N, C-alpha and C positions, 0 to 999 in steps of 0.2 A: 731383315735380320732382327734379332731380338726374339721375343716370344709374343707375337700378336694375340695369341689366345688369352694372355693375361694383361694385355694392353700396354706392353713394353715394345718400343721400337728402337733399334740401334741404328745410328747414322755415323759412318766412319769418316765423313768429311770434316771440314773445319772452316774456320774463318779467322780473319785478323781484324782486330778492333784497335783503332788509334786511341790512346789514352792521353788527353791533354794534361791530366794530373801529374803524370810522370814523363810526359813528352816521349812516350815509347809506344810500341805496338804490342798488344796482347795476342797470343795465339790461343784459340779455343778450339778443341777438337774432340772427336769421339763422343758424340752426343748420345744420351739416353733420354728418350721421350717416354714419359709415364702418363699415358692418356687418362687413366682413371683419376689421378690426383693432379693433373694439369701442371706438370713440372718438366723442365728440360734441364738436365745436368750435362756437364762437359768437363774435360780435362783442361785446366788452366796452366799455361806455361810449362807443360810437362811435369807439373809438380803435384797437383791435387785435383780431385773431382769436387765440383761444387754445383749447387742449383743456380743456374744462370738466368733462366726465364720462367715465367709462369703464364698460364692461359686458362680460360674457362673450359673445362672438359665438355660441357654441354655444346660448345661450338664445334667440337671435333666431328660431330655427326655429319656436317655438311662438307667436311674435308678441308676447311680453312679456319685457322685460328689466329687471333691477335696475340703476339708475344709481349710481355711486360718485363722490364728489368727487375731482378730481385735486388735486395740490399747488398748481397755479395757482389753481384755484377756491377752495381752502381759504385761500390767502393773501389772495385778493380779499375773501372774506367775513369771516374772523376775524383776518386779519393774521398768520397763522402756518400751519404744516402740521397744526395740531391736529385738523382734521376730514378730512384727506386719507385716502382709502380708506373713509370713512364712507358709509353709504347716504344718497343724496340723494333717492331716490324711484324710481318705476317709469315705464316708457315703453312704448307700444305701437308695434311696428314691423311694417308691412305691406309685404311685397315682392310685386310683381306676378308 
């Protein structure tokens, strides 16, 4: 989904992240992966779209990237920038 010819991939899945800062669970869904600029945005709590993760676009060529928390995601999860830039996990990116 999305427009792979311009490096945009849409992912309609979601995930839940436990937030110790608010002792609650955040719902993140409907991700847009922008390969060219190394960003992943998503809908947060059905309220707004935000850049949640970043990655090195050069790594997308081999199909696997390391995701890093953005400041926005860090604030949503822990209530500060404490984990901004920390590894959030990995993702597989398949471009046609």
